[in-house]
Every structure is written in structure tokens, then in C-alpha cells.
C-alpha positions as CSV (number, residue, x, y, z in Angstrom):
1,M,11.9,7.4,-32.5
2,S,11.7,5.7,-29.2
3,E,9.4,2.7,-28.8
4,V,6.8,2.8,-26.0
5,K,7.0,-0.4,-23.9
6,T,3.8,-1.9,-22.8
7,L,4.0,-3.3,-19.3
8,T,2.9,-6.8,-18.5
9,P,0.2,-7.2,-15.8
10,Q,3.0,-8.5,-13.4
11,E,5.1,-5.4,-14.1
12,R,2.2,-3.1,-13.5
13,K,1.4,-4.9,-10.3
14,E,5.0,-4.5,-9.1
15,L,5.1,-0.9,-10.1
16,F,1.9,-0.2,-8.1
17,I,3.3,-2.0,-5.1
18,N,6.5,-0.1,-5.2
19,E,4.7,3.3,-5.6
20,L,2.4,2.4,-2.7
21,M,5.3,1.5,-0.5
22,G,7.0,4.8,-1.4
23,R,3.9,6.8,-0.5
24,I,3.7,5.1,2.9
25,E,7.4,5.4,3.6
26,S,7.4,9.1,2.7
27,R,4.8,9.7,5.5
28,L,7.3,8.3,8.1
29,G,10.4,9.9,9.4
30,G,11.2,13.3,10.9
31,E,8.6,14.0,13.5
32,Y,6.2,11.1,12.5
33,L,6.9,7.6,13.8
34,T,3.5,6.1,12.7
35,T,1.1,6.5,9.9
36,K,-2.3,5.0,9.2
37,F,-3.7,3.7,5.9
38,E,-7.2,2.4,5.2
39,T,-8.4,-0.1,2.5
40,A,-11.8,-1.6,1.9
41,K,-13.1,-4.8,0.3
42,C,-15.8,-2.8,-1.4
43,A,-13.4,0.0,-2.3
44,P,-15.2,1.2,-5.4
45,S,-18.4,2.1,-3.4
46,Y,-16.2,4.3,-1.2
47,G,-14.3,5.8,-4.1
48,W,-11.1,4.0,-3.0
49,S,-8.6,2.0,-4.9
50,V,-9.2,-1.7,-5.4
51,E,-5.5,-2.2,-6.1
52,E,-4.6,-0.8,-2.7
53,Y,-7.0,-3.3,-1.1
54,M,-5.6,-6.2,-3.1
55,Y,-1.9,-5.5,-2.7
56,M,-1.7,-4.0,0.8
57,P,-1.0,-7.4,2.4
58,I,2.1,-7.7,0.0
59,V,3.1,-4.1,0.9
60,A,2.7,-4.9,4.6
61,Q,5.0,-8.0,4.3
62,R,7.6,-6.0,2.4
63,L,7.5,-3.2,5.0
64,R,7.9,-5.8,7.8
65,E,11.0,-7.2,6.0
66,K,12.4,-3.7,6.0
67,G,12.0,-3.5,9.7
68,Y,8.7,-1.6,10.0
69,S,6.0,-2.6,12.5
70,V,2.7,-3.2,10.6
71,S,-0.6,-4.1,12.2
72,S,-4.1,-4.2,10.9
73,S,-7.7,-4.4,12.2
74,V,-11.0,-4.7,10.3
75,N,-14.1,-2.7,11.3
76,W,-17.2,-2.5,9.1
77,D,-15.4,-3.9,6.0
78,V,-12.6,-1.3,6.3
79,T,-9.1,-2.5,7.1
80,D,-7.1,0.0,9.2
81,W,-3.4,-0.4,8.7
82,V,-0.9,1.1,11.2
83,I,2.7,1.3,10.1
84,A,5.4,2.4,12.6
85,V,9.1,2.9,12.5
């Protein structure tokens, strides 16, 4: 029998960040040179992910390190992220 490994909180965080980066990068390429992504401080009241709000600044920095252009603006407690090739 194989043993099921329980991830530490740091491992779960890193896994989530990598999955979010992958989702964003999968939207780019081909005919799309930009994509938009929204996060919100009061995410649960919008039915959005709290983790996306908390970790998007880390994701943005890592995307910049890979050469993507990342900008953001805040309107009515919603952060609009624009990622470009």
C-alpha cells in the first residue's frame, strides 16, 4: 500500500501558486497577448477565492521574473490584474 503524504501549509501554498501561474500562462500565447484577472479583498462575499487574492502579488512577481508585463489597479475593492506577453 502506498502512503498518502499530507502537504505542509507551505507546500499547499506553493502548489496553489504554481497552479494559478499555470492557469494564467495557459490563457496567453497563440492569438492572445494579454489576459485579465480579478481578485478582491472581500473575496468570499463575491464568491471568489481568498487564496487568489492573498497570493496574486507573489504570482505577479514570478510572472515578471519570467518576462511578462504585469500591472494592476484597484476599483471598488476589486484588483484588476493585466498580464501581457
